[in-house]
N, C-alpha and C positions, 0 to 999 in steps of 0.2 A: 196553106195559110191558115193561121189560128182564129179561131171563132170566138166569140161572145155569146153565151147563153143566158137568157134571162128566162126567168119562171115564176109564176104566182099560181099558187094553188089555194084556193079558197077551203076552209075549213080545216087546214092540218093544224094541230097543236104543238108546241113545244116539244111536249112528251112525246109525242108521234114521231116527230122530226129526230129525237135522241135515241128513240128505241131503233128506228130505220139505221141510224148512223153506227149504233152499236152492234147490230145485225150484220151490217155489210163491212165494215171495218175500215171505211176508204182512207181514213188517216194513218193506219197502220199497213193497209196494202193497197197503195195508190194506183188508180186505174190507169191502164196504158191510155196515153194522150192528155190526161189532166194536168192543169197548170195552178188552177187558182179556184177558191171555191168560198163563196160568202153567202150567209143566209141571214134573215132577220124576219119578224113577225110584225105584221101592223095590219089594222082593218080586218082581223079574223082570218089571216091568211099568210101563208109561208112565202116569202119573197127570196129568191135566190140569184147569184150572178156568179156563173162559171166563165174560165178561159180554157177552151179544150184546144187541141191539134185540129180537129175537124169536127163536123157535126156527125159524122160517122161514129167517131170515138166515142162521143156522149150516148148516141143510140145503141152502140153495142155494149156499153155499162148499164144502160137502162134495162136492156132486154137480159143480159147476162147476170147481173147481179143485183139489180136495184128492185125491179119488178116484184120478186118473191117476197123482199121484206116490205114493201109498201103494203102488200097484201096482208101479211102477218100483222103488221101493225094496224089494219083497220080502217087503212087510209082510203076514201072513197072519191068519186069523181076523176076529172081530168085535170091537169094543169094547162095554162095558158103559157105556151113555150115559144120562144123566138130565137135565131140565130142571125148574128151580123158579123161580117168580117171585121177581126179586130185592127184597129187603125195604130194604135200606140198603146203601150204598157209604161207605167213609172211605178217603181217601188222607191219608197224615201230611203235613204241613207241609214243604214244601221237597222233596218226593219229585216228581221229574219223570223223563222221559226214557223210552226203550224197551227195548231189549236189554240184557241183562246176563249 
């Protein structure tokens, strides 16, 4: 069953996020089990909502690809992360594509 992962990481800047994204290249080399990724910034924190096949898929991606890039970008601390079973997903008609 798919899961929704939400994350808040205090102190992460848009510049650091973009550096990690460029290093990991998840938009070009999609991680196994990933369905959706949305991020925003508010209150001095990075906010992420993802949909994954499972919590294990996200944790494998974090360990295998994301952790080293986070370190290289100088991101400190730990995120507040939670996982919940996805109940339903809606994508509006005509919405396609990846990054924007």
